[in-house]
N, C-alpha and C positions, 0 to 999 in steps of 0.2 A: 212365788207365785197367786193368782188370782184366777180361780177358777169357777167362782161365779157370773159370768163370761163366756166359759168353752161351751163349745156346743155339747152335749154331749150326746152319744147310741146305742142304743139296743140292738142288737141282733137280730136279724133280720128270721132267723129261727126261733126267735120267742115268743109267746103267748102273753094276750092279757089272761088268760088264765092258771090262777097261785097266785103271775105277778113274778114268780124268784125268779129273777135276770140280774144281772149285772149290767154296767152302763159301762160304756171307753170312749175320751176325748182324749188327742193330739192334742200337745203342750207343745213349747221350745223342745227338744231332746227327752222329752219323756210320754210314757202312755197316763193316764190316771182313770184307774177304777173308779168305781162306788156301787157301794147299795141299792139297785133302785127303788125298795120299799124306802130308804132315808139316803134320799140324796140329800141333807141339810149332815150326813153322820161324816164320822170318816170317811178319808179317802184315800187308795192303797196311790202311790207315786212307784213308776218302772222304769227303768230305764228302755231305752227302742233298742239296745245291740241284745242288752236279756231280755228283752220283751217278745223280739223278733226272733229269740233262741227258744224259750219253752212253748212261745205258738208251735218254733218246726218239730222240737222231743214231741207234740201232744197229739197232732200229727205225725210221729211218726210210727 
């Protein structure tokens, strides 16, 4: 999966101070997550349904 051409997004709640953010991107069937300080570093790929369950759990 080529994530180099993917559009990465930071949370609107992220600030430019500190730079401790994660970025997410949508790819076919998965959500990709990376460290904003290391965009060329490793990426975590999470199944869309599992990601939705994680977010729901965090909101709860």
